[in-house]
C-alpha positions as CSV (number, residue, x, y, z in Angstrom):
1,X,76.0,-22.9,-115.8
2,X,72.2,-23.3,-115.5
3,X,72.3,-21.5,-112.1
4,X,74.3,-18.6,-113.5
5,X,71.8,-18.2,-116.4
6,X,68.9,-18.4,-113.9
7,X,70.4,-15.6,-111.8
8,X,71.2,-13.6,-114.8
9,X,67.6,-13.8,-116.1
10,X,66.2,-13.0,-112.7
11,X,68.4,-9.9,-112.4
12,X,67.6,-8.7,-115.9
13,X,63.8,-9.3,-115.3
14,X,63.9,-7.3,-112.1
15,X,65.8,-4.4,-113.7
16,X,63.4,-4.4,-116.6
17,X,60.5,-4.5,-114.3
18,X,61.8,-1.6,-112.2
19,X,62.6,0.5,-115.3
20,X,59.2,-0.2,-116.8
21,X,57.4,0.8,-113.6
22,X,59.5,4.0,-113.3
23,X,58.9,4.8,-117.0
24,X,55.1,4.3,-116.7
25,X,54.9,6.3,-113.5
26,X,56.9,9.1,-115.1
27,X,54.5,9.1,-118.0
28,X,51.5,9.3,-115.6
29,X,53.1,12.1,-113.6
30,X,54.0,14.0,-116.8
31,X,50.4,13.5,-118.1
32,X,49.0,14.9,-114.9
33,X,51.3,17.9,-115.0
34,X,50.3,18.6,-118.6
35,X,46.6,18.3,-117.7
36,X,47.0,20.7,-114.7
37,X,48.8,23.3,-116.7
38,X,46.9,26.5,-117.1
39,X,46.6,28.2,-120.5
40,X,50.1,28.2,-122.0
41,X,50.6,30.7,-124.8
42,X,47.7,32.7,-123.6
43,X,47.2,36.0,-125.6
44,X,44.7,37.3,-122.9
45,X,46.1,39.6,-120.3
46,X,45.2,38.3,-116.8
47,X,42.9,35.6,-118.0
48,X,42.9,34.3,-114.4
49,X,41.2,37.6,-113.3
50,X,43.8,37.9,-110.5
51,X,42.8,41.0,-108.5
52,X,42.0,42.4,-105.2
53,X,38.5,41.5,-104.1
54,X,35.7,43.9,-103.8
55,X,32.4,45.4,-105.0
56,X,32.7,47.4,-108.2
57,X,36.1,46.1,-109.0
58,X,37.3,45.0,-112.5
59,X,40.3,42.7,-112.6
60,X,43.5,44.4,-114.1
61,X,43.9,44.0,-117.8
62,X,40.2,44.2,-118.4
63,X,37.7,47.0,-119.0
64,X,34.5,46.7,-117.0
65,X,31.1,48.1,-117.7
66,X,28.8,49.2,-114.8
67,X,29.8,47.6,-111.5
68,X,31.4,44.1,-111.9
69,X,32.7,42.5,-108.7
70,X,35.7,40.3,-107.8
71,X,35.3,37.4,-105.4
72,X,36.8,34.0,-104.4
73,X,35.6,31.0,-102.4
74,X,36.7,32.6,-99.1
75,X,34.8,35.1,-97.0
76,X,31.6,37.0,-97.6
77,X,30.2,38.1,-101.0
78,X,31.5,41.3,-102.5
79,X,28.5,42.8,-104.2
80,X,25.7,45.3,-103.9
81,X,25.1,46.0,-100.2
82,X,23.0,43.4,-98.3
83,X,23.4,40.6,-100.8
84,X,24.7,37.3,-99.6
85,X,25.5,33.9,-101.2
86,X,22.7,31.4,-101.4
87,X,25.1,28.6,-100.9
88,X,28.8,27.9,-100.6
89,X,30.9,29.1,-103.5
90,X,33.4,26.5,-104.9
91,X,37.0,27.3,-105.8
92,X,37.6,28.1,-109.4
93,X,39.5,25.4,-111.4
94,X,41.8,28.2,-112.5
95,X,42.5,29.2,-108.8
96,X,42.4,32.5,-107.0
97,X,39.9,35.2,-107.6
98,X,37.3,35.4,-110.3
99,X,35.1,38.1,-111.9
100,X,31.3,38.3,-111.2
101,X,28.9,40.1,-113.5
102,X,25.1,40.4,-113.9
103,X,22.6,42.1,-116.2
104,X,24.2,44.7,-118.3
105,X,27.6,44.4,-116.7
106,X,30.4,43.0,-118.8
107,X,34.2,42.8,-119.1
108,X,36.2,43.2,-122.3
109,X,39.7,43.3,-123.6
110,X,41.4,44.1,-127.0
111,X,44.0,41.5,-128.2
112,X,46.5,41.7,-131.1
113,X,46.2,38.7,-133.4
114,X,47.1,37.6,-136.9
115,X,44.4,37.7,-139.6
116,X,43.7,34.4,-141.3
117,X,44.9,32.1,-138.5
118,X,42.5,30.1,-136.4
119,X,42.2,30.9,-132.7
120,X,40.4,29.2,-129.8
121,X,38.8,31.0,-126.9
122,X,38.0,29.1,-123.7
123,X,36.8,30.1,-120.3
124,X,35.3,28.8,-117.1
125,X,31.9,30.0,-115.7
126,X,29.6,29.3,-112.8
127,X,26.0,30.3,-111.9
128,X,26.4,32.1,-108.5
129,X,23.2,32.4,-106.5
130,X,22.8,35.5,-104.4
131,X,19.9,36.9,-102.3
132,X,19.1,40.1,-100.3
133,X,17.0,38.1,-97.8
134,X,14.2,40.7,-98.1
135,X,16.3,43.7,-97.2
136,X,15.8,45.6,-100.4
137,X,12.1,44.7,-100.7
138,X,9.3,43.0,-98.7
139,X,10.1,39.8,-100.5
140,X,13.6,38.3,-100.9
141,X,15.3,39.5,-104.2
142,X,16.9,36.3,-105.4
143,X,19.3,36.0,-108.3
144,X,19.2,32.2,-108.6
145,X,18.9,30.1,-111.7
146,X,20.5,29.0,-115.0
147,X,22.8,31.5,-116.7
148,X,25.5,31.4,-119.4
149,X,27.9,33.8,-121.2
150,X,27.6,35.6,-124.5
151,X,30.9,36.3,-126.1
152,X,31.1,39.2,-128.6
153,X,34.0,39.6,-131.0
154,X,34.4,43.2,-132.2
155,X,30.8,43.9,-131.0
156,X,29.3,41.0,-132.9
157,X,27.7,38.1,-130.9
158,X,29.9,35.1,-131.8
159,X,29.2,32.5,-129.2
160,X,26.7,31.7,-126.4
161,X,27.7,29.1,-123.8
162,X,25.2,26.5,-122.5
163,X,23.5,27.6,-119.3
164,X,25.0,26.5,-116.1
165,X,22.1,24.7,-114.3
166,X,23.9,23.8,-111.1
167,X,24.7,26.6,-108.7
168,X,28.3,27.2,-107.8
169,X,29.8,24.3,-109.9
170,X,32.2,25.5,-112.7
171,X,31.6,24.7,-116.3
172,X,33.9,25.1,-119.3
173,X,33.2,26.4,-122.8
174,X,35.4,26.9,-126.0
175,X,34.9,28.0,-129.5
176,X,37.2,28.8,-132.5
177,X,37.2,31.6,-134.9
178,X,39.4,33.0,-137.8
179,X,39.8,36.8,-137.6
180,X,39.9,39.1,-140.5
181,X,41.7,42.0,-138.7
182,X,44.8,42.3,-136.6
183,X,42.9,43.2,-133.4
184,X,39.9,41.6,-131.7
185,X,37.8,43.0,-128.9
186,X,36.5,40.1,-126.7
187,X,33.5,41.0,-124.6
188,X,31.9,38.7,-122.0
189,X,28.3,39.4,-121.1
190,X,25.8,37.5,-119.0
191,X,22.9,35.8,-120.9
192,X,20.4,37.2,-118.4
193,X,20.1,39.3,-115.2
194,X,21.3,36.6,-112.8
195,X,24.7,36.5,-111.2
196,X,27.6,34.6,-112.8
197,X,31.3,34.1,-112.2
198,X,33.9,33.9,-115.0
199,X,37.5,32.8,-114.9
200,X,40.3,31.1,-116.8
201,X,39.9,33.1,-120.0
202,X,42.3,31.7,-122.6
203,X,42.9,32.7,-126.2
204,X,45.6,30.9,-128.3
205,X,46.3,29.6,-131.7
206,X,44.4,26.4,-132.9
207,X,45.6,23.8,-132.7
208,X,48.0,24.5,-129.8
209,X,51.2,22.3,-129.7
210,X,50.0,21.0,-126.3
211,X,47.0,19.5,-127.9
212,X,49.1,17.5,-130.3
213,X,50.9,15.5,-127.6
214,X,50.2,11.8,-127.6
215,X,48.2,10.9,-124.4
216,X,50.3,9.2,-121.7
217,X,48.1,6.2,-121.7
218,X,48.7,5.5,-125.4
219,X,52.5,5.8,-124.8
220,X,52.1,3.4,-121.7
221,X,50.1,0.9,-123.8
222,X,52.7,0.9,-126.6
223,X,55.5,0.6,-124.1
224,X,53.8,-2.3,-122.3
225,X,53.2,-4.2,-125.5
226,X,56.8,-3.7,-126.7
227,X,58.2,-4.9,-123.4
228,X,56.0,-8.0,-123.3
229,X,57.1,-9.0,-126.8
230,X,60.7,-8.4,-125.8
231,X,60.4,-10.6,-122.7
232,X,58.7,-13.4,-124.7
233,X,61.5,-13.4,-127.2
234,X,64.1,-13.3,-124.5
235,X,62.8,-16.5,-122.9
236,X,61.9,-18.4,-126.0
237,X,65.0,-17.4,-128.0
238,X,63.7,-18.7,-131.3
239,X,67.0,-17.8,-133.0
240,X,68.8,-20.4,-130.9
241,X,66.6,-23.3,-131.7
242,X,68.6,-26.2,-133.4
243,X,68.3,-26.4,-137.1
244,X,66.9,-29.7,-138.5
245,X,69.6,-32.0,-139.9
246,X,69.7,-32.3,-143.6
247,X,69.9,-35.9,-144.8
248,X,72.1,-36.5,-147.8
249,X,70.6,-38.3,-150.7
């Protein structure tokens, strides 16, 4: 009988262990997938700036001022003739192509929204150093240094991102606002005359349902504590302890 109970407990423990590991791994994988998701429920058209590459190209869905460019991490720089990268551009976290702007260049888009609700606008940006190596002048014309993005809502400056102080590395910025009209024009403008890449523009309601999900590590912790208590109770079985004998008076 003891041998049967021992085998039974061993099998149960192994099954619980396997199921626990599978459950936790599933939570981890699920958490990674959620974290890797691009902007779900995005109200922006082509927030990923997916486009053909080239000089004086504005990504579809956007209206460009002056001569914005479209680039990615592969191949030579698409910009004013004779300019080249000062380093190696890094892939955008959003993937694919991105939009480059400088000086008075900008891109904008009009979006339909609901007045009185809170919205959050996020985007990726990177300082992109370029130089003409002295071709356009006796000295090299370098566009290198810290730069950020000004965001205008209906022609009103509403947000300025921190400067990106590290060339080619991508930064993230977000801000929230509550519109008073049913349409908003979002314009993205460089903070100075250097060269900057933008990508991953995302506009959605705040808070978004994805942001309300309980983190996977919290679920894993609660699950682990619950299983530990269950195993302790299984082996101790306090409900099966013999009751003390009552002595009759």
